[in-house]
C-alpha positions in Angstrom: -182.2 11.3 11.9 -182.3 7.8 12.5 -182.3 5.8 15.7 -178.9 4.7 15.3 -175.8 7.2 16.2 -173.3 7.5 13.3 -170.4 9.7 12.7 -169.6 11.5 9.6 -166.0 11.2 10.0 -163.9 8.4 11.7 -161.7 10.8 13.5 -161.4 14.5 14.4 -161.5 16.5 11.3 -160.4 20.1 10.9 -163.2 22.5 9.7 -161.7 22.8 6.3 -163.5 24.3 3.2 -163.6 20.7 1.7 -164.9 19.1 4.9 -167.4 21.8 5.4 -168.7 21.1 1.9 -168.8 17.4 2.9 -171.0 18.1 6.1 -173.3 20.4 3.9 -173.7 17.7 1.2 -174.4 15.0 4.0 -176.9 17.4 6.0 -178.9 17.9 2.8 -179.2 14.1 2.1 -180.6 13.4 5.4 -184.1 11.8 5.7 -186.0 10.8 8.9 -185.5 6.9 8.7 -185.4 5.7 12.3 -187.9 4.7 14.6 -187.2 6.7 17.5 -185.1 9.8 18.5 -182.6 9.3 21.1 -180.6 12.4 22.3 -179.2 10.5 25.2 -177.7 7.7 23.4 -175.9 10.5 21.0 -174.6 12.4 23.8 -173.2 9.1 25.5 -171.3 8.6 22.5 -169.7 12.1 22.5 -168.7 11.9 26.1 -167.3 8.3 25.7 -164.9 9.4 23.1 -161.2 10.0 23.8 -161.0 13.9 24.7 -160.0 14.9 21.3 -163.6 16.5 20.8 -164.1 20.2 21.4 -167.2 20.9 19.4 -170.3 19.0 18.5 -173.0 20.1 16.3 -175.9 18.2 17.0 -178.7 17.9 14.4 -182.1 16.4 14.9 -185.5 16.3 13.2 -187.5 15.9 16.4 -187.9 15.7 20.1 -186.4 12.6 22.0 -188.6 9.5 21.8 -186.3 7.1 23.4 -183.7 7.3 26.4 -183.9 10.6 28.5 -187.0 12.4 27.1 -187.6 15.0 29.5 -185.6 18.1 28.1 -184.8 19.7 31.6 -183.3 16.2 32.9 -181.4 15.7 29.6 -180.0 19.1 29.9 -178.9 18.6 33.3 -177.3 15.1 32.6 -175.4 16.9 29.6 -174.1 19.6 31.8 -172.9 16.9 34.4 -171.1 15.0 31.8 -169.8 17.9 30.3 -168.2 19.7 33.3 -164.6 18.2 32.6 -164.3 17.9 28.8 -166.1 21.4 28.4 -167.2 20.7 24.6 -168.9 23.4 22.8 -172.3 22.0 21.8 -174.5 23.4 19.0 -178.0 21.9 18.9 -180.0 22.6 15.6 -183.5 21.3 15.2 -184.6 20.8 11.6 -188.2 20.4 10.4 -189.9 20.2 13.8 -192.2 23.4 14.6 -193.3 22.5 18.1 -191.1 22.3 21.1 -193.1 21.4 24.0 -191.3 22.9 27.3 -188.6 24.3 25.3 -185.3 24.5 27.1 -183.0 27.2 26.7 -179.4 27.3 28.0 -178.6 30.3 29.9 
């Protein structure tokens, strides 16, 4: 919920009961503070990791306003980058009602 990309944990973390509580608490504290929403930058960070990532939960409070903003082009780029690592990506939009040109992955 900011123009910067941040990780909640420094390294891969198991989805233990304790860690799920930490994630839930942090998600509830989030406030829109940034000037831009850049999905592309966030996914660049994901794909630059060392290969340990198998699942990503992507939360956003809006549509992209920086980087690749066309949802169809962004989806195509993510698909191309994700061919080899084949990361499971869960994208969740919070608090934004209208999604122009909504893209659904088959």
